[in-house]
C-alpha angles and dihedrals in degrees: 000000000000121000090260092049090051090052091050092048089060097038105043099061089058094058121099092230095055107112099197101068115151096029124093119253109237099181141350120209126185101219096179132016116187127178118230106203107319110012092199133042113277144151090296095056140270123349121249132204134177112223129197101206124193114205116198116206133157106295099028150307131304127191125218138185114236118177108197132197120211127204135161111284110275094015099098110129114249094241089059097050091103092062098048115133096188145268126288143140113281122174092353096306134090110255138178108232122205143164103278094199088075093055113086090197090062099036088055086065090057092052093048092051093050089049090054094043093232093191104169133078133042092306110047124196114202130189125193116248089220128093095034096214112116120249110252118231137186096074123128117239128230124198113239103234098203096067117117111179101017138032117245124193123201116210108201109296094311112073147013121209110205113198116199108222099185107062128210117176114259142029112339112235091226090065094038096052096040089053089050089051096044107140095024114125087219095064135053112251115250119224105181148318146220124236138182132184115260126183112258116249091239092054092247097136134279123323127203103249129195111236101166141011128205113213143169116281112232106220100191098039123139119188114251093223091054092051092048093046090051090053091051091049090052090052093049089050090060104053114205095014114129113242092247091058100043118106097252102042108175100191095099091053091045090055092049090047089054090053092049090050091053090050091053092048091050091049092050091049090053095048103038136040120282132196143178125242115228121223088260092055089048089056090051090051091049090050090053090052091050091050091053089050093054091048090051094047090054091054100035111038091186088075094058097087089062098045094101094051092047093047088050090056091049091048090053089051091051090054095055105122100189113094112253116228113226133189141151110304137175093264100199101046122171141125092279090062096059134066132196114228132177088266096048140271120341125194119221141183104039094174094101121213107349092211092061120084115258094242090060093045091052092054113113116251139176117281085229087073090065091046090053090051092054092046089054089049091056088054091051092048091052097047110033096077091058094063108115094002119138087218095053096118092049093047096048096086091051091050092052091047092049093050093046093049094050095042089055092046093050093049091047091051091047094051094043091053092057103270124130111286106250091205090062092052099045096140093053094042092049091053092050091047093050090047090053092048091052089052088051091052090057093043095050093044090056101036113018110019092175089062095050091097091065097070092032092053089046092052090048090052095045098041099041128227116351118260 
């Protein structure tokens, strides 16, 4: 490995967005290195380069976007010390290398290039022709600290630039679906994007790949998870009070969120191709769910008592004879992917699960999959604050009642706004919800063991007594 690759091999596993934590790094290879403006430090400031970095670990290779800043060794500004990657020889000179996305001087270059629509070269900056209003520049960026798998920059109160750290060749679904929803009050308006060429996974040449998306900043937005958690705290503060009578009842918002979700699904069905799954395809989908279940049981023995009930739900799903309509959906839908603004609910982050290849994320699915994801999120919101509480046993009935009330409200809002009625598709919805809960069991076992009881308790409640 080169000096720079060795620096990256030590630095990348420590970053929040790195997906391979816990596994040794065998090799780091810079597959592409593209200058953005001046590649090296000069009279106009630090140099900047976009790197496509392949990280080899046991089990395979993953690609990442790393945008580096370069300055003369020892010249890194004090406020950027926290994002230093290290010092090495680059282009025949000793340089200090750092994460450029934390440097407002360099990120301003990115915004200016998107505003101009600099659409040629190895790094292409695209701006949407609609709406016609010019993109404002000259604002300092701030890094959004809550991001997990990407890095999002906020420019003033006008724009957010979401950079996709884990790279899969091709068009990112977040850009694709937001463009399809452009003009909808239930989605943030896109303004432009950045793309580079990345080698296709099948070796069939280079593919234009989305590495960042510029989007409208929502000034009055409040995170859906925060609102729901506040409602649950209000309920816990009033022991014995039914959820509908507690100070922060969330059911009205849950119903409006259901309506907004239905509007987004209808808009996506109008803008993008739809299809229908045959009974044979349904059986294949049920088999995939059963396979995930067996994998989870092997790794989490606590799931084994519910295997029979879960398999029974998947078997019922496989026997559904009515064709199942499928379309583009959100794909990773929960309360953390929605915000409440002064104009209503807005859905965000349409990229799906970043660890899944783009081709799979772009595959049409049933809208009931998104509904199941939100129903599971209500259960999480109700239960997570009880973990470790001395009053857990006393609070459990209130948590169940809160989740049930908001699940019902969300489904009612979805159906009333023209979406499929979840009550009339109970077998399909139950299978999707079980499948999501099994995924959660694996995730919590590997990442948050103290939260494992949330999906396990949910499965126990949904599936009945263990057999």
